[in-house]
C-alpha positions in Angstrom: -83.8 27.0 -16.4 -83.7 26.0 -12.7 -81.4 22.9 -12.1 -81.6 23.1 -8.4 -82.3 19.8 -6.6 -83.0 20.0 -3.0 -80.9 17.8 -0.6 -82.7 14.7 0.5 -83.0 13.5 4.1 -80.8 10.5 3.3 -78.0 12.7 1.9 -78.2 14.9 5.0 -77.9 11.8 7.2 -74.9 10.5 5.2 -73.1 13.8 5.4 -73.8 14.1 9.1 -72.5 10.6 9.7 -69.3 11.3 7.8 -68.6 14.5 9.6 -69.3 13.1 13.1 -67.2 9.9 12.4 -64.4 11.4 10.2 -61.6 10.3 12.6 -62.9 6.8 12.9 -63.2 6.5 9.1 -59.6 7.6 8.6 -58.4 5.1 11.1 -60.4 2.3 9.5 -59.0 3.2 6.1 -55.5 3.2 7.5 -56.0 -0.3 9.0 -57.4 -1.6 5.7 -54.3 -0.1 3.8 -51.9 -1.8 6.3 -53.7 -5.1 5.9 -53.5 -4.8 2.1 -49.8 -4.1 2.2 -49.2 -6.9 4.7 -51.1 -9.3 2.5 -49.0 -8.3 -0.5 -45.7 -8.9 1.5 -47.0 -12.2 2.8 -47.8 -13.4 -0.7 -44.3 -12.3 -1.9 -42.6 -14.2 0.9 -44.6 -17.4 0.3 -43.8 -17.1 -3.5 -40.1 -16.6 -2.8 -40.0 -19.6 -0.4 -41.8 -21.7 -3.0 -39.3 -20.6 -5.6 -36.2 -21.4 -3.5 -37.6 -24.8 -2.6 -38.2 -25.6 -6.3 -35.7 -28.1 -7.9 -34.9 -25.8 -10.8 -33.8 -22.9 -8.5 -31.6 -25.2 -6.5 -30.0 -26.7 -9.6 -29.3 -23.1 -10.9 -27.7 -22.1 -7.6 -25.5 -25.3 -7.6 -24.5 -24.7 -11.2 -23.5 -21.1 -10.5 -21.4 -22.2 -7.5 -19.7 -24.9 -9.6 -19.0 -22.7 -12.6 -17.4 -20.0 -10.4 -13.6 -20.5 -10.1 -13.3 -19.3 -6.5 -9.7 -20.3 -6.2 -8.7 -18.2 -9.3 -10.9 -15.3 -8.0 -9.1 -15.4 -4.6 -5.6 -15.7 -6.2 -6.3 -12.7 -8.5 -7.2 -10.5 -5.5 -4.4 -11.7 -3.2 -1.0 -10.0 -3.2 1.9 -11.7 -4.9 4.9 -12.7 -2.8 7.9 -10.4 -2.4 10.7 -11.0 -4.8 14.2 -11.3 -3.3 17.3 -11.5 -5.4 20.4 -13.6 -4.6 22.1 -12.2 -1.5 25.5 -10.7 -1.7 28.2 -9.7 0.7 31.0 -7.0 0.4 34.1 -7.4 2.4 35.3 -4.2 4.3 38.4 -5.7 5.9 39.1 -6.8 9.5 36.4 -9.5 9.1 33.7 -6.9 8.6 31.1 -7.2 5.8 28.1 -5.5 4.3 25.2 -7.9 3.7 22.8 -7.1 0.9 19.7 -8.4 -0.8 17.6 -6.7 -3.4 13.8 -6.9 -2.8 10.8 -5.9 -4.9 7.2 -5.5 -4.0 5.5 -6.8 -7.2 2.1 -5.4 -6.1 0.8 -2.0 -7.1 -2.2 -2.2 -4.9 -0.7 -3.8 -1.7 1.8 -2.3 0.7 4.0 -4.3 3.1 3.6 -2.7 6.4 6.0 -5.1 8.1 8.2 -7.9 6.6 10.4 -9.9 9.0 13.6 -11.4 7.7 17.0 -12.6 8.8 20.3 -13.1 7.0 21.9 -16.6 7.4 25.7 -16.4 7.5 27.6 -19.7 7.1 24.4 -21.5 8.0 24.0 -19.5 11.2 20.9 -17.3 11.3 21.3 -13.7 12.5 18.6 -12.0 14.7 15.3 -11.2 13.0 14.8 -7.7 11.7 12.0 -6.0 9.7 11.4 -3.6 6.8 8.5 -2.0 5.0 7.8 -1.8 1.3 5.6 0.6 -0.5 3.4 -0.6 -3.4 5.6 -1.5 -6.5 8.8 -0.5 -4.6 12.2 -1.9 -5.2 15.2 -1.3 -2.9 17.8 -3.1 -0.8 17.8 -5.0 2.5 21.1 -4.0 4.1 23.1 -5.0 7.1 26.2 -2.8 7.3 29.5 -3.6 9.1 28.6 -7.1 10.1 31.5 -8.6 12.1 31.9 -12.2 11.2 34.1 -14.5 13.4 35.3 -16.1 10.2 35.3 -15.5 6.5 31.9 -15.7 4.9 31.5 -18.6 2.5 27.8 -18.9 2.4 25.0 -16.2 2.7 21.3 -16.5 2.3 18.2 -14.7 3.6 15.0 -16.0 5.2 11.7 -14.2 5.0 9.4 -14.5 8.0 6.0 -13.1 8.9 4.6 -10.5 6.5 1.9 -8.0 7.1 0.0 -6.7 4.0 -2.1 -3.6 3.8 -4.5 -3.0 1.0 -3.5 0.2 -0.8 -6.6 2.4 -0.6 -7.3 6.1 -0.8 -6.3 6.6 2.9 -2.6 6.3 1.9 -0.5 9.1 0.7 1.4 8.7 -2.6 5.0 10.0 -2.5 6.9 10.1 -5.8 10.5 11.1 -6.4 12.5 12.5 -9.3 16.0 11.1 -8.8 18.4 12.6 -11.4 21.9 14.0 -12.0 23.5 10.9 -10.5 27.3 11.3 -10.7 30.0 9.0 -9.4 33.4 10.6 -8.7 36.3 8.2 -8.0 38.8 8.8 -5.2 41.6 11.2 -6.1 44.6 13.1 -4.7 44.7 16.9 -4.9 47.6 19.2 -4.1 46.6 22.3 -2.2 49.3 24.6 -1.0 51.9 21.9 -1.4 49.7 19.5 0.7 48.3 16.3 -0.7 44.6 16.0 0.1 42.9 12.7 -0.4 39.4 13.0 -1.8 37.3 9.9 -1.2 35.0 8.4 -3.8 31.5 9.8 -3.7 28.1 9.7 -5.5 26.2 12.9 -5.9 22.5 13.2 -7.0 19.5 15.5 -6.8 16.1 14.3 -5.5 12.8 16.1 -5.9 9.8 15.4 -3.6 7.0 15.2 -6.1 4.3 15.1 -3.3 2.5 17.9 -1.5 3.7 16.6 1.9 6.6 17.7 4.1 8.7 15.1 5.9 10.8 15.1 9.0 13.3 12.5 7.6 13.9 10.6 4.4 16.5 7.9 3.8 18.4 7.1 0.6 20.2 3.9 -0.4 23.0 4.0 -3.0 24.3 1.0 -4.9 27.3 1.2 -7.2 28.2 -1.5 -9.8 31.2 -2.5 -12.0 29.3 -3.9 -14.9 26.6 -6.1 -13.4 28.7 -6.7 -10.2 27.7 -4.9 -7.0 30.9 -3.3 -5.6 29.6 -0.8 -3.0 26.5 0.3 -1.0 25.8 3.2 1.2 22.9 4.8 3.2 22.2 8.4 4.3 19.4 10.2 6.2 18.2 13.6 5.2 16.0 15.8 7.4 13.3 18.4 6.6 12.3 17.5 3.1 9.6 19.9 1.9 6.8 19.5 -0.6 8.0 19.8 -4.2 11.5 20.7 -3.0 14.6 19.6 -4.9 17.7 18.9 -2.8 21.2 17.8 -3.6 22.8 14.9 -1.7 26.0 12.9 -1.6 27.4 9.7 -0.2 31.1 8.9 0.2 33.2 5.7 0.3 36.4 5.6 2.3 37.5 2.1 1.1 39.1 1.3 -2.3 36.6 0.8 -5.2 37.1 -0.7 -8.7 35.9 1.2 -11.7 32.3 2.1 -11.3 30.0 1.9 -14.4 26.5 2.2 -12.9 24.8 3.8 -9.9 21.3 3.4 -8.5 19.7 5.6 -5.8 16.6 4.3 -3.9 14.5 6.7 -1.7 13.4 5.1 1.5 10.2 6.6 3.0 7.3 4.7 4.5 4.0 6.0 3.1 2.1 4.5 6.0 4.2 6.3 8.7 2.1 9.4 9.2 4.3 10.4 12.2 6.9 11.3 9.6 4.6 13.9 8.0 5.5 17.4 9.3 2.0 18.7 9.0 -1.2 17.1 10.4 -2.1 14.4 8.0 -5.9 14.0 7.3 -7.2 10.9 5.6 -8.9 11.5 2.2 -12.4 10.1 2.0 -13.4 10.4 -1.6 -13.2 6.7 -2.7 -10.6 4.1 -3.2 -7.6 4.7 -5.4 -7.6 1.1 -6.3 -10.8 -0.6 -7.2 -10.9 -4.4 -7.7 
């Protein structure tokens, strides 16, 4: 059966028109599409404006603002102030003293890049100095060998300007394993009929638990008789390598009472990248602390 239908003159005219005006038809279709999209967006904008101007929307927005405790929210995200213990002084003789205060950064997610302070001796303020504190760090503020014109009867400390730095993933973490802390009191030894005085000392080992090498690391040592602080010392050690364990010691030349407790504090600024022996590149894989 023959189903062939010849093409009519009208169909030929239509096809010829489409072929000869194809570009114009495409442009016209594109213009229509753009107008349709613009119309949809205009309608959405007008609907949104109408919604915002409605009384129920404004009342909901006001209610959300009133119900949010913005003060508590801000306080929760702000760093807590540095904790400072009662100041102490240790006489060294000849009107010289060591001045000490124990400080603690209570924030695990904030570092103190700079904290200004000054000791006040007999109501006379000393010059302003500054320290740093890593997140969660406890250690001492120390002024050694202060020469006082008269005996100290009153000592306090004033905290000044403080610069906080949010602890993100661009900060290296440096942990330490401090162990084998041993205090040895002063003693006299006879060697070849000669009496040799051996000063009191504290020995310990410290392992750098990080993968970073450092030019210099400090250590603070505090010794106690019961709960009473009876001596402090500071040392500097160079070339501390990654994962390395080193032995250290600090000595005291003055007389000490019986020592019952010793604490060693490592002193290393995590933010001081100049102290890193190799080139320090900042990680970029997200924040270590997310609030």
